[in-house]
Backbone bond lengths (Angstrom), bond angles and torsions (degrees), N, CA, C in turn:
res aa  C-N    CA-C-N  psi(-1)  N-CA   C-N-CA  omega(-1)  CA-C   N-CA-C  phi
1 M - - - 1.540 - - 1.507 109.07 -
2 G 1.360 119.66 -43.57 1.453 118.61 -179.45 1.595 115.60 -61.66
3 L 1.401 110.52 -31.59 1.472 114.69 177.72 1.510 113.81 -67.45
4 S 1.328 118.96 -25.92 1.434 121.48 175.93 1.540 115.64 -71.62
5 F 1.409 113.39 -26.32 1.550 118.54 177.24 1.634 110.42 -83.71
6 L 1.310 114.76 -20.47 1.511 118.21 -173.01 1.440 109.58 -56.59
7 P 1.351 123.62 -45.34 1.489 123.35 -177.72 1.514 113.88 -58.49
8 W 1.386 115.07 -38.62 1.414 120.11 177.76 1.483 114.69 -68.09
9 A 1.382 115.14 -40.33 1.397 118.49 174.37 1.568 116.18 -59.94
10 L 1.288 116.25 -41.30 1.409 122.47 -177.48 1.507 108.80 -72.94
11 T 1.439 117.21 -37.54 1.458 117.56 176.04 1.468 111.44 -62.55
12 L 1.324 118.49 -38.53 1.467 120.25 178.89 1.388 112.64 -67.38
13 L 1.362 118.20 -27.17 1.536 122.80 177.44 1.598 106.81 -69.24
14 G 1.278 113.56 -37.39 1.564 115.65 175.41 1.435 116.29 -66.26
15 L 1.373 116.26 -25.70 1.483 123.36 177.35 1.599 117.04 -88.11
16 L 1.330 109.71 -9.04 1.567 111.30 -178.50 1.538 110.53 -56.42
17 P 1.260 128.68 -29.03 1.476 120.86 -177.22 1.504 110.99 -64.42
18 L 1.294 120.93 -16.64 1.471 124.93 175.80 1.483 108.56 -62.96
19 W 1.315 123.56 -29.41 1.440 125.40 -173.85 1.614 108.62 -91.98
20 F 1.260 114.02 -12.42 1.523 116.46 -171.38 1.562 113.74 -112.02
21 F 1.300 118.17 -19.88 1.470 122.55 -176.36 1.508 110.04 -122.42
22 P 1.348 117.23 151.36 1.560 122.22 -178.03 1.461 108.18 -57.86
23 R 1.324 115.88 150.68 1.534 122.23 178.04 1.553 111.81 -81.19
24 Q 1.320 112.74 143.67 1.441 117.30 171.88 1.558 115.03 -79.70
25 Q 1.236 121.72 150.93 1.404 123.50 -176.73 1.627 113.20 -69.52
26 S 1.326 111.35 -35.34 1.480 114.61 -176.36 1.602 108.71 -91.99
27 L 1.321 112.50 142.87 1.480 115.56 -179.13 1.508 111.94 -100.33
28 Y 1.349 115.75 -11.96 1.417 122.53 -179.28 1.629 111.22 -97.19
29 P 1.335 123.69 130.83 1.451 126.99 7.27 1.572 112.98 -96.58
30 G 1.317 114.32 14.59 1.434 118.39 -177.36 1.483 115.74 -51.69
31 V 1.364 117.66 -41.38 1.474 122.52 -175.60 1.480 106.14 -64.45
32 L 1.370 119.52 -41.81 1.488 124.56 -179.56 1.504 110.53 -57.56
33 F 1.418 117.23 -45.61 1.447 117.15 -179.99 1.565 110.50 -70.93
34 L 1.365 115.45 -26.03 1.495 113.93 175.89 1.501 110.76 -71.55
35 L 1.330 120.08 -37.86 1.460 123.34 174.01 1.504 110.64 -62.46
36 A 1.244 116.83 -41.54 1.518 120.48 178.94 1.555 110.61 -60.22
37 A 1.360 113.91 -44.51 1.451 119.66 -179.10 1.496 113.28 -63.87
38 L 1.399 115.94 -37.88 1.400 120.22 -179.49 1.588 111.94 -71.64
39 L 1.330 117.29 -34.97 1.493 121.93 175.78 1.459 111.46 -68.58
40 L 1.359 117.40 -36.12 1.422 122.73 -179.35 1.522 111.15 -69.18
41 A 1.406 113.60 -42.76 1.422 117.91 174.99 1.496 115.32 -59.13
42 T 1.348 112.24 -37.11 1.482 117.63 179.49 1.470 108.51 -69.09
43 A 1.354 120.58 -43.50 1.477 124.33 176.27 1.589 111.52 -55.98
44 A 1.312 113.25 -46.10 1.505 118.91 -178.31 1.500 109.14 -64.83
45 S 1.343 120.23 -39.41 1.433 124.66 177.73 1.585 111.74 -60.21
46 L 1.320 112.31 -41.18 1.457 116.63 176.11 1.478 115.39 -70.43
47 Y 1.343 114.09 -30.29 1.481 115.98 175.52 1.531 114.22 -63.73
48 A 1.441 112.96 -26.09 1.512 117.08 176.69 1.488 111.70 -63.72
49 R 1.317 118.16 -20.89 1.508 119.42 -179.33 1.499 113.76 -103.75
50 A 1.290 117.40 3.86 1.491 119.97 -176.22 1.537 110.89 -65.83
51 P 1.345 120.26 149.98 1.424 122.13 177.06 1.507 112.41 -75.71
52 L 1.316 113.54 69.94 1.522 120.76 176.69 1.482 105.87 -127.81
53 G 1.390 114.37 173.46 1.419 120.94 175.71 1.466 110.68 -67.68
54 P 1.374 118.74 162.34 1.439 121.12 -173.83 1.579 112.28 -66.30
55 K 1.413 114.17 -35.56 1.457 114.39 -172.64 1.555 105.59 -78.37
56 V 1.262 121.70 -33.65 1.438 127.08 177.19 1.608 110.35 -60.30
57 R 1.309 108.01 -47.95 1.546 114.55 -179.73 1.538 110.00 -60.83
58 F 1.327 111.90 -44.98 1.472 118.74 179.23 1.542 115.97 -57.34
59 F 1.258 115.44 -47.10 1.470 123.49 176.38 1.506 111.55 -65.51
60 W 1.269 121.72 -48.37 1.430 128.59 -177.96 1.581 107.25 -65.78
61 V 1.298 119.52 -48.13 1.477 121.96 177.48 1.516 108.89 -56.17
62 L 1.311 120.02 -46.39 1.457 119.88 -179.47 1.529 111.82 -69.29
63 G 1.327 117.02 -32.89 1.473 123.49 177.51 1.615 109.50 -60.16
64 V 1.301 115.08 -51.64 1.461 120.22 -176.25 1.569 107.04 -72.19
65 S 1.312 118.38 -33.63 1.467 121.35 177.41 1.532 114.64 -65.53
66 S 1.423 109.11 -35.66 1.516 108.61 177.03 1.401 113.56 -67.70
67 V 1.410 121.04 -32.67 1.444 119.21 174.08 1.431 113.99 -69.19
68 A 1.378 116.17 -33.59 1.469 118.58 173.97 1.539 112.61 -60.51
69 V 1.256 116.57 -37.15 1.492 125.73 -179.93 1.536 106.90 -64.64
70 Q 1.310 110.10 -44.76 1.507 111.89 179.56 1.459 115.32 -61.96
71 A 1.338 115.07 -43.02 1.429 126.15 176.62 1.578 111.38 -61.99
72 A 1.349 114.93 -35.91 1.406 118.98 179.30 1.573 111.16 -78.03
73 F 1.258 118.31 -27.07 1.526 120.60 173.08 1.466 112.49 -69.10
74 L 1.358 111.09 -39.97 1.393 119.47 177.74 1.558 113.74 -64.47
75 A 1.282 112.93 -39.77 1.506 119.45 172.94 1.530 112.90 -61.10
76 S 1.397 113.54 -45.22 1.421 114.18 173.86 1.429 114.05 -64.44
77 G 1.285 122.14 -35.15 1.508 120.82 -178.75 1.451 109.75 -67.35
78 E 1.303 119.12 -31.49 1.541 123.16 -177.77 1.623 110.85 -85.32
79 L 1.261 115.50 -27.99 1.506 120.76 -178.87 1.461 117.87 -90.72
80 A 1.376 112.76 -20.46 1.450 122.44 -177.78 1.563 111.17 -137.79
81 Q 1.378 117.05 159.99 1.433 121.03 179.46 1.465 112.60 -81.11
82 V 1.362 117.02 65.62 1.403 122.12 175.67 1.440 114.99 -76.00
83 P 1.379 120.72 137.21 1.468 119.15 176.44 1.498 111.95 -58.74
84 D 1.328 114.61 146.79 1.487 121.74 -173.26 1.654 106.79 -63.44
85 D 1.355 114.58 -42.52 1.399 118.45 -174.20 1.578 112.70 -61.76
86 L 1.352 113.54 -31.58 1.547 115.56 177.22 1.502 108.59 -74.09
87 V 1.368 122.55 -32.84 1.425 120.85 179.43 1.493 108.21 -71.22
88 V 1.357 120.32 -36.52 1.433 123.95 -174.56 1.631 104.93 -72.56
89 T 1.270 119.50 -37.35 1.418 122.71 175.87 1.518 111.75 -62.81
90 A 1.262 118.04 -39.88 1.490 125.66 177.93 1.485 109.24 -65.72
91 S 1.309 122.01 -32.61 1.404 122.95 -175.62 1.515 109.57 -66.16
92 V 1.294 123.18 -8.87 1.475 124.52 176.79 1.582 108.76 -58.99
93 A 1.416 113.18 -29.70 1.415 113.49 173.21 1.440 119.78 -54.51
94 S 1.259 118.94 -26.38 1.481 125.40 178.32 1.512 108.21 -71.22
95 L 1.286 115.97 -29.56 1.562 117.50 179.67 1.559 109.47 -82.84
96 I 1.344 120.13 -22.91 1.389 123.54 178.74 1.515 114.17 -76.48
97 A 1.318 112.66 -33.04 1.554 118.02 -175.28 1.477 110.50 -60.47
98 P 1.343 126.66 -46.34 1.381 122.46 179.51 1.489 112.79 -62.19
99 A 1.307 118.62 -40.57 1.474 121.40 179.49 1.531 107.83 -61.53
100 L 1.333 123.85 -39.32 1.345 127.60 -176.24 1.704 109.59 -68.10
101 F 1.314 107.59 -42.11 1.499 110.57 177.58 1.567 109.65 -67.48
102 L 1.309 115.14 -42.26 1.527 113.16 176.33 1.514 113.06 -60.40
103 A 1.327 117.40 -41.87 1.535 119.83 178.88 1.527 109.19 -59.67
104 G 1.301 118.57 -44.11 1.461 118.83 177.73 1.515 112.50 -64.59
105 L 1.373 115.39 -37.80 1.499 114.46 177.55 1.511 111.45 -68.80
106 F 1.299 115.79 -37.02 1.499 119.33 177.58 1.617 109.13 -60.40
107 V 1.322 115.30 -47.28 1.429 118.09 179.72 1.582 111.90 -55.55
108 L 1.395 108.22 -45.05 1.478 115.79 -176.26 1.559 112.68 -63.60
109 L 1.312 111.29 -45.11 1.524 113.75 178.30 1.465 116.44 -71.36
110 R 1.391 114.47 -35.41 1.383 116.90 175.48 1.533 116.99 -65.52
111 G 1.461 111.00 -37.06 1.406 110.72 175.36 1.551 116.60 -71.80
112 E 1.355 117.24 -27.28 1.470 120.01 170.75 1.559 112.83 -66.52
113 A 1.441 112.88 -35.49 1.447 115.58 -176.81 1.494 111.33 -79.24
114 L 1.274 118.59 -44.63 1.407 118.24 -167.04 1.683 111.14 -101.71
115 G 1.286 112.09 -17.08 1.491 113.56 -179.72 1.465 112.56 -63.02
116 P 1.320 122.69 168.67 1.447 124.66 174.02 1.519 111.82 -71.39
117 L 1.321 115.41 128.81 1.376 120.39 -178.05 1.523 111.12 -87.16
118 P 1.273 119.59 146.82 1.550 120.49 176.93 1.420 107.66 -60.68
119 V 1.378 113.12 132.55 1.485 120.98 174.55 1.472 105.46 -90.66
120 Q 1.355 119.85 112.32 1.409 117.02 179.07 1.481 113.32 -94.67
121 G 1.333 115.81 128.95 1.448 122.92 -176.16 1.440 110.26 -86.46
122 E 1.316 114.61 -166.51 1.453 122.80 -172.75 1.509 104.82 -73.56
123 G 1.389 110.93 138.04 1.492 119.15 176.71 1.461 115.20 69.35
124 G 1.369 119.38 18.59 1.472 117.09 178.06 1.442 119.75 89.79
125 V 1.435 116.78 -0.71 1.477 122.87 176.10 1.516 109.73 -84.26
126 L 1.365 112.27 129.52 1.471 117.40 -178.05 1.497 111.33 -89.46
127 S 1.379 115.47 159.73 1.449 117.94 -177.01 1.554 111.13 -96.08
128 Q 1.339 115.98 177.98 1.427 121.36 -174.77 1.639 109.29 -69.27
129 S 1.300 114.43 -29.45 1.464 116.91 177.32 1.485 109.88 -69.18
130 A 1.391 118.27 -36.00 1.451 120.46 174.64 1.594 111.46 -64.14
131 L 1.331 116.60 -28.24 1.419 115.88 -177.11 1.566 106.45 -73.26
132 Q 1.316 119.90 -33.65 1.395 122.66 179.56 1.519 108.84 -70.15
133 A 1.369 121.17 -34.99 1.336 124.68 -177.44 1.542 108.86 -71.05
134 L 1.284 116.85 -43.02 1.500 121.38 -174.27 1.548 113.48 -84.80
135 A 1.410 114.97 -11.02 1.508 119.40 -178.38 1.534 117.55 -48.65
136 P 1.342 114.13 -49.59 1.603 117.51 174.59 1.425 113.89 -52.79
137 S 1.437 117.12 -45.73 1.443 118.69 -177.23 1.457 111.68 -71.75
138 L 1.329 120.40 -34.42 1.410 121.12 173.48 1.581 119.82 -64.22
139 E 1.421 108.00 -35.34 1.518 115.95 176.04 1.450 109.48 -67.77
140 A 1.386 118.64 -45.06 1.497 117.79 177.40 1.449 113.91 -64.00
141 L 1.347 116.41 -34.25 1.556 119.19 -178.34 1.544 105.03 -70.68
142 S 1.312 121.99 -29.92 1.417 118.41 -178.86 1.458 116.84 -69.60
143 R 1.311 113.37 -15.61 1.537 118.25 178.59 1.477 111.57 -78.19
144 V 1.286 117.29 -16.03 1.546 120.06 -177.63 1.467 113.81 -119.92
145 R 1.315 118.43 -12.54 1.491 118.48 173.69 1.523 105.88 -153.41
146 P 1.306 117.94 161.85 1.460 122.01 -177.95 1.611 110.79 -68.03
147 V 1.364 115.37 135.22 1.366 122.01 171.67 1.492 107.84 -132.52
148 T 1.304 118.53 127.55 1.400 125.65 -177.55 1.591 114.66 -119.10
149 L 1.262 116.18 134.80 1.558 122.07 -179.12 1.605 106.42 -98.75
150 L 1.177 117.95 129.46 1.487 125.25 171.67 1.402 111.12 -119.95
151 L 1.307 119.54 111.65 1.475 124.29 -176.50 1.531 108.45 -99.72
152 L 1.388 120.71 119.00 1.399 122.82 -175.64 1.542 111.40 -118.46
153 H 1.288 117.25 137.39 1.461 121.93 174.64 1.511 104.67 -111.40
154 T 1.340 118.91 126.28 1.440 124.66 -177.77 1.557 104.54 -128.07
155 H 1.284 113.58 -174.70 1.439 121.07 173.20 1.614 107.98 -64.70
156 P 1.299 118.91 145.08 1.522 122.82 -175.64 1.569 108.20 -61.54
157 D 1.271 122.35 -22.40 1.383 122.13 -177.72 1.563 113.81 -93.31
158 Q 1.322 115.88 -0.72 1.401 119.88 -179.80 1.507 111.44 -68.32
159 P 1.388 118.46 121.67 1.481 117.06 174.38 1.505 111.92 -73.54
160 G 1.363 113.71 140.36 1.447 116.59 179.98 1.533 113.34 -71.32
161 A 1.321 118.38 -22.52 1.416 122.79 -178.66 1.515 108.95 -60.25
162 S 1.386 123.02 -28.91 1.309 123.61 177.71 1.463 121.15 -62.08
163 L 1.344 110.10 -19.21 1.498 116.47 174.34 1.432 118.86 -78.43
164 L 1.377 113.94 -22.23 1.458 119.53 -174.99 1.597 112.49 -64.74
165 R 1.268 116.20 -23.67 1.469 113.78 -174.52 1.544 109.69 -82.81
166 F 1.302 118.38 1.46 1.409 121.63 177.54 1.581 108.55 -106.48
167 L 1.240 117.41 1.65 1.468 120.20 -176.06 1.474 110.27 -113.05
168 R 1.395 113.67 165.47 1.496 118.62 171.12 1.529 112.49 -89.86
169 R 1.283 119.55 171.65 1.389 121.82 -169.33 1.557 113.09 -65.33
170 P 1.256 123.80 -34.45 1.506 120.73 177.64 1.538 115.45 -76.28
171 D 1.394 114.38 -15.30 1.438 117.42 -173.45 1.640 107.43 -74.60
172 L 1.348 116.45 150.26 1.424 120.75 -179.10 1.539 112.25 -121.66
173 V 1.349 115.07 157.27 1.389 122.46 -179.22 1.556 106.93 -131.17
174 F 1.285 118.44 122.91 1.457 126.52 178.42 1.488 109.59 -117.23
175 E 1.358 114.08 132.44 1.513 119.76 177.57 1.535 105.19 -96.43
176 L 1.331 115.23 107.90 1.458 119.81 177.80 1.614 112.19 -76.92
177 R 1.352 116.74 -36.45 1.499 119.60 167.01 1.538 101.12 -168.20
178 P 1.283 116.55 168.77 1.501 116.31 -176.81 1.474 118.30 -50.50
179 G 1.318 110.57 125.19 1.505 115.38 -173.41 1.404 122.72 83.95
180 H 1.421 116.08 -10.08 1.499 123.64 -179.06 1.518 107.55 -112.89
181 F 1.261 121.43 113.49 1.361 127.85 -177.62 1.639 111.35 -124.21
182 L 1.371 109.94 141.00 1.472 119.30 176.90 1.541 107.91 -111.26
183 V 1.307 122.55 113.62 1.408 126.44 179.97 1.538 107.73 -101.67
184 V 1.361 117.09 120.65 1.497 124.42 -178.75 1.512 107.74 -105.27
185 L 1.319 113.01 109.30 1.477 126.09 -175.71 1.520 105.88 -93.78
186 Q 1.337 119.81 113.35 1.467 124.98 -179.06 1.581 108.39 -93.42
187 G 1.266 118.17 125.05 1.342 122.27 177.38 1.562 113.86 81.97
188 S 1.253 115.53 14.95 1.527 122.50 177.57 1.471 113.97 -123.42
189 G 1.262 121.96 134.68 1.408 124.21 175.19 1.526 112.39 -89.31
190 P 1.331 120.57 -173.03 1.385 124.43 179.61 1.484 113.95 -52.70
191 E 1.372 117.09 -39.69 1.422 119.52 -173.64 1.557 110.14 -71.92
192 G 1.392 117.23 -37.23 1.437 122.57 166.62 1.489 118.92 -55.89
193 A 1.398 110.15 -35.68 1.459 115.68 179.09 1.603 110.43 -70.67
194 Q 1.345 116.91 -35.81 1.456 120.23 176.67 1.510 109.19 -62.74
195 V 1.344 123.10 -40.10 1.439 122.99 175.20 1.472 110.55 -58.44
196 V 1.323 114.51 -48.80 1.534 117.81 -177.77 1.502 109.29 -63.70
197 F 1.230 120.82 -40.07 1.455 124.27 178.37 1.580 112.97 -61.22
198 R 1.278 113.57 -42.80 1.518 118.85 178.62 1.492 109.19 -61.34
199 R 1.366 121.30 -42.08 1.403 125.67 178.40 1.498 109.82 -62.40
200 I 1.277 119.16 -44.60 1.409 126.16 178.54 1.560 113.33 -61.80
201 R 1.333 113.60 -48.13 1.485 121.96 -177.52 1.532 108.50 -64.96
202 Q 1.349 121.50 -25.89 1.429 117.94 -179.21 1.591 111.30 -72.74
203 S 1.311 115.38 -18.38 1.482 112.96 -170.80 1.663 106.33 -117.69
204 L 1.336 118.81 -24.86 1.435 121.12 -171.28 1.621 107.24 -118.96
205 A 1.228 112.66 158.30 1.472 120.10 179.32 1.648 108.67 -91.54
206 I 1.326 118.11 106.97 1.346 118.55 -177.14 1.504 108.49 -109.32
207 R 1.327 113.17 125.94 1.579 118.98 -178.79 1.533 110.87 -79.79
208 A 1.367 120.32 -35.04 1.484 122.57 178.92 1.518 107.04 -164.67
209 Y 1.280 112.70 159.92 1.475 119.02 176.74 1.518 110.07 -155.41
210 A 1.352 115.31 157.10 1.465 123.59 168.79 1.424 110.10 -150.11
211 V 1.410 110.88 152.61 1.464 121.09 -172.53 1.545 110.95 -136.67
212 L 1.398 111.85 130.87 1.434 120.09 176.92 1.431 114.80 -143.42
213 P 1.330 124.11 140.23 1.484 120.06 174.21 1.629 111.91 -71.82
214 L 1.152 116.10 146.13 1.436 125.02 -177.86 1.548 107.13 -73.37
215 Q 1.281 118.91 99.42 1.448 128.38 179.39 1.574 109.12 -130.34
216 G 1.322 119.82 104.72 1.367 121.09 -167.08 1.491 114.25 100.99
217 T 1.303 124.14 -143.31 1.389 124.22 -177.37 1.529 109.66 -100.77
218 V 1.372 111.12 155.15 1.503 116.76 -179.19 1.488 115.46 -57.87
219 Q 1.439 111.33 -40.34 1.559 113.63 -177.89 1.600 107.38 -67.74
220 Q 1.288 119.55 -38.40 1.462 117.31 179.77 1.485 108.92 -63.00
221 V 1.264 121.17 -44.57 1.546 119.23 -173.92 1.522 102.86 -72.81
222 L 1.336 122.63 -34.13 1.518 117.98 -176.43 1.526 108.27 -67.21
223 R 1.367 116.15 -34.53 1.432 117.65 179.11 1.511 110.06 -64.98
224 Q 1.343 116.52 -42.18 1.476 116.70 178.22 1.631 113.74 -62.97
225 L 1.353 111.82 -38.67 1.452 115.05 172.54 1.493 118.30 -59.24
226 E 1.419 114.21 -43.79 1.379 121.21 176.33 1.554 114.12 -63.14
227 G 1.403 112.91 -33.05 1.388 120.23 -177.24 1.551 107.75 -71.25
228 E 1.305 113.99 -39.34 1.509 119.09 177.96 1.528 111.81 -61.60
229 L 1.352 116.73 -42.70 1.391 121.49 -179.48 1.526 112.80 -70.93
230 A 1.420 116.07 -38.19 1.411 115.96 172.98 1.516 116.43 -60.81
231 H 1.403 112.30 -39.21 1.449 115.56 174.80 1.614 115.22 -63.14
232 Y 1.432 110.00 -36.41 1.449 111.96 176.60 1.581 113.56 -66.84
233 Y 1.248 118.94 -35.77 1.492 119.48 175.36 1.446 114.62 -67.03
234 L 1.371 114.51 -33.55 1.551 120.86 179.99 1.529 108.06 -72.23
235 T 1.287 121.37 -32.06 1.387 122.08 -177.66 1.518 113.21 -88.01
236 Q 1.372 117.45 -17.17 1.444 125.19 -173.72 1.515 111.92 -96.34
237 H 1.341 114.05 -26.61 1.497 118.34 -175.01 1.437 111.58 -124.36
């Protein structure tokens, strides 16, 4: 949340000369630079909520914010009688922006190259190690669109691939251990998960299930789901 407010704080910093120096009579082109600064600050604030890793978001938010600061200083220079040396010093932000974007891109590519890759099992079912690798991406995605976790207990000999025909293309199936599957529904809330579960139950034998929206970390929600199923088994047997 704090990262979303950072672009606005930096943009206001670029507009500070308006309070300390006399105003110019002409508003053009200062108003255009001011509008550009506000649009860039809005874009940087939206980048803070993008489904990216925290380091990539940090670098890219700062990169767009630095361009917003540059536009804000240019607006101040056109709308007020700001000394030229101050405006030139502020233009250093335009040199920082590409470096920040490159740093974010480096982190993004390095994470894809060196990070643990999902281990795809037979029939398109992913392993538990793949869940750990994809957890940061799923947590970032849940901040911009609904992500729901559906934990299923079936017979130990039930193949996980049989679940895939009930799911859409972006949904994922992870086999935690034999007969225990975690279904990740992207873009669906708990109501949509219930619809998916009813389709699965009509064709497969399900011993128990639990549904929760992904709010927080994948591991936290998974522990809550396992706790609900443990309580179910205690009360039913």
